[in-house]
C-alpha positions in Angstrom: 4.9 -40.4 -9.5 7.9 -38.3 -10.6 10.8 -37.5 -8.3 13.0 -34.5 -8.5 16.6 -35.6 -9.2 19.0 -35.1 -6.2 21.3 -32.8 -8.2 18.4 -30.4 -8.9 17.3 -30.4 -5.2 20.9 -29.7 -4.2 21.1 -26.9 -6.7 17.8 -25.3 -5.4 19.1 -25.4 -1.8 22.4 -23.9 -2.7 20.7 -21.2 -4.7 18.4 -20.4 -1.7 21.4 -20.2 0.6 23.2 -18.0 -1.9 20.3 -15.6 -2.0 19.4 -15.5 1.7 22.9 -15.6 3.3 23.6 -11.8 2.7 20.2 -10.9 4.2 20.8 -13.1 7.2 24.2 -11.6 7.8 22.8 -8.0 7.6 20.2 -8.8 10.2 22.7 -10.5 12.5 25.1 -7.5 12.2 22.4 -5.1 13.2 22.3 -6.6 16.7 26.0 -6.0 17.4 27.0 -3.9 20.4 30.1 -2.6 18.7 30.5 0.8 17.2 31.6 -0.7 13.9 30.4 -3.6 11.7 31.5 -6.8 13.3 30.4 -10.4 12.7 30.5 -12.6 14.7 30.2 -10.4 17.8 30.5 -10.9 21.5 27.1 -9.7 22.7 23.7 -8.8 21.2 22.3 -5.4 21.6 19.4 -3.1 20.3 21.8 -0.1 20.4 21.6 0.5 16.7 17.8 0.1 16.5 17.4 2.8 19.2 19.9 5.0 17.2 17.4 5.1 14.3 15.1 7.4 16.3 17.9 9.9 16.7 18.7 9.9 13.0 16.1 12.5 12.0 17.5 12.7 8.4 16.8 9.0 7.9 13.3 9.3 9.3 12.4 12.2 7.1 13.8 10.4 4.1 11.7 7.3 5.1 8.5 9.3 5.0 9.5 10.8 1.7 10.2 7.4 0.2 7.0 6.0 1.6 4.8 8.8 0.2 6.7 8.7 -3.1 6.2 4.9 -3.4 2.5 5.2 -2.7 1.9 8.0 -5.2 4.1 6.6 -8.0 2.6 3.1 -7.6 -1.0 4.5 -7.6 -0.3 6.7 -10.6 1.3 3.8 -12.5 -1.9 1.7 -11.8 -4.1 4.5 -13.1 -2.1 4.6 -16.4 -1.5 0.9 -16.7 -5.0 -0.5 -16.2 -6.6 1.1 -19.3 -3.5 0.6 -21.4 -3.3 -3.1 -20.4 -7.0 -3.6 -21.1 -6.5 -2.1 -24.6 -3.4 -4.1 -25.4 -4.7 -7.4 -24.0 -8.2 -7.3 -25.4 -8.0 -5.4 -28.6 -6.0 -5.5 -31.9 -5.1 -2.1 -33.4 -2.4 -0.5 -35.5 0.8 0.2 -33.5 -0.2 -2.2 -30.7 3.3 -3.7 -30.4 4.9 -0.3 -30.6 2.8 1.0 -27.8 3.6 -2.0 -25.7 7.3 -1.7 -26.4 7.2 2.0 -25.5 5.5 1.3 -22.2 7.8 -1.5 -21.3 11.0 0.3 -22.4 12.0 1.5 -18.9 12.9 -2.1 -18.2 15.4 -2.2 -21.1 17.1 1.1 -20.3 19.9 1.1 -17.7 19.0 3.1 -14.6 22.0 5.3 -14.9 21.2 6.2 -18.5 17.6 6.8 -17.6 18.7 9.1 -14.7 21.0 11.1 -16.9 18.3 11.5 -19.6 15.7 12.6 -17.0 18.2 15.1 -15.4 18.7 16.8 -18.8 14.9 16.8 -19.4 14.0 18.1 -16.0 16.7 20.8 -16.2 15.1 22.2 -19.4 11.6 22.0 -17.8 12.6 23.5 -14.5 11.7 20.4 -12.6 15.3 19.4 -11.6 15.4 18.4 -7.9 11.7 19.0 -7.4 9.3 16.5 -5.8 7.1 16.7 -9.0 10.0 15.6 -11.2 11.0 12.8 -8.7 7.4 11.5 -8.7 7.1 11.5 -12.5 10.5 9.7 -12.8 9.4 7.0 -10.4 6.0 6.6 -12.0 7.6 6.0 -15.4 10.1 3.6 -14.0 7.6 1.4 -12.2 4.9 1.5 -14.9 6.2 -1.6 -16.7 5.9 -3.8 -13.6 2.2 -2.9 -13.2 1.7 -3.3 -17.0 3.1 -6.8 -17.0 1.0 -8.2 -14.2 -2.2 -6.5 -15.3 -1.8 -7.8 -18.9 -1.1 -11.3 -17.5 -4.3 -11.0 -15.4 -6.3 -9.7 -18.4 -5.2 -12.3 -20.9 -7.4 -15.1 -19.6 -10.6 -13.0 -19.3 -13.7 -14.5 -20.9 -15.4 -11.7 -22.9 -18.7 -13.5 -23.0 -19.2 -12.3 -19.4 -19.2 -8.7 -20.5 -21.3 -9.4 -23.6 -23.9 -11.2 -21.4 -24.0 -8.3 -18.9 -24.4 -5.7 -21.8 -27.2 -7.7 -23.3 -29.0 -7.6 -20.0 -28.8 -3.8 -19.9 -25.7 -3.1 -17.9 -23.8 0.1 -18.8 -20.2 0.1 -19.8 -19.2 1.5 -16.4 -21.2 -1.2 -14.6 -19.6 -3.9 -16.6 -16.1 -2.6 -15.8 -16.8 -2.1 -12.1 -18.7 -5.3 -11.4 -17.2 -7.8 -13.8 -13.9 -6.7 -15.5 -12.3 -4.9 -12.6 -12.7 -7.8 -10.1 -11.0 -10.1 -12.6 -8.0 -7.7 -12.8 -7.7 -7.1 -9.0 -5.0 -9.7 -8.4 -2.8 -8.3 -11.1 -3.5 -4.7 -10.0 -2.7 -5.5 -6.4 0.5 -7.4 -7.3 1.6 -4.8 -9.7 1.0 -2.0 -7.2 2.9 -3.8 -4.5 5.9 -4.6 -6.7 5.8 -1.0 -8.1 5.8 0.4 -4.5 8.7 -1.8 -3.5 10.7 -0.9 -6.6 10.1 2.8 -6.1 10.9 2.6 -2.4 14.2 0.8 -3.1 15.3 2.8 -6.2 18.7 4.5 -5.8 20.6 4.8 -9.1 18.1 6.9 -11.0 17.1 8.9 -7.9 20.7 10.0 -7.5 20.3 12.1 -10.6 16.8 13.6 -10.1 16.8 14.2 -6.4 18.1 17.2 -4.4 19.1 17.8 -0.8 15.5 18.7 -0.1 14.1 15.6 -1.8 16.6 12.9 -0.7 14.9 9.5 -0.6 15.9 6.8 2.0 18.0 4.7 -0.4 19.9 7.8 -1.6 20.6 8.9 1.9 21.8 5.4 2.8 24.1 5.4 -0.2 25.6 8.8 0.7 25.9 7.7 4.4 27.8 4.5 3.7 30.2 6.4 1.4 31.4 8.4 4.4 30.6 6.3 7.5 30.8 2.6 8.3 28.7 1.6 11.3 25.8 -0.8 12.0 23.2 1.9 11.7 22.5 1.0 8.1 22.3 -2.7 9.0 19.5 -2.0 11.5 17.6 0.2 9.0 18.1 -2.5 6.3 16.8 -5.1 8.6 13.6 -3.2 9.2 13.1 -2.7 5.5 13.6 -6.4 5.0 10.9 -7.1 7.6 8.5 -4.7 6.1 8.9 -6.1 2.6 8.5 -9.7 4.0 5.3 -8.7 5.8 3.9 -7.0 2.6 4.6 -10.1 0.5 3.0 -12.4 3.1 -0.1 -10.2 3.2 -0.3 -10.3 -0.6 0.2 -14.1 -0.7 -2.6 -14.6 1.9 -4.9 -12.2 0.1 -4.5 -13.3 -3.5 -1.7 -15.9 -3.7 1.6 -15.1 -5.3 1.4 -17.9 -7.8 -2.0 -16.5 -8.9 -0.7 -13.0 -9.3 2.7 -13.7 -10.9 1.2 -16.4 -13.1 -1.6 -14.2 -14.3 -4.3 -16.7 -13.2 -7.8 -15.4 -12.8 
């Protein structure tokens, strides 16, 4: 029986503390009763959580970011699933080039991507529009869905499809009853990660959004540039809670190790 060396266990614990400490501080600060960011503080209060309901601009931006995340993640899945199936299951000329093109948003800095999209949308008349913002987010989150769906498709046994076809099943039936259930963990994981990425995106959104299409992260960025109070800490705490709940649901439904590891 192998044992993990003490130095590695210590490193793991220090790494966890390093990653979680800022989040814990943000949550604790959100309960301050002061009118400014203070930690530690004298007394706990829900003052800044109740203040969220009066910040109508943040609420409107939340609904915009929520809808944008759902639409962009769903659109990314619709594009990624057939592309991932073709790349994982077939060999064709230009396969690596297609894969590199679809994954390229991961290699381009967000600020460069935002400037390029701003120039493009300005020529197309989509600058600051909701359509342009949705297209930009879809392109940006597409690689996350692609990666997980390809990982899920890699271990697929094609003899299952061949057996179903030999028994008279149509191509649509084979896809719906055999292939799609095999890809569901990768699709679900990719959709959730794409949604979270779209919801949290700020750098690229700064360039392609407008006052009428201001997402929640962009509004938070603009707010903290002019005002320093615990309101953003309370909003951030709620976002941390929602993200944690979504990850727990995904883990209970499919298992994060199964999704991220591409296991069928």
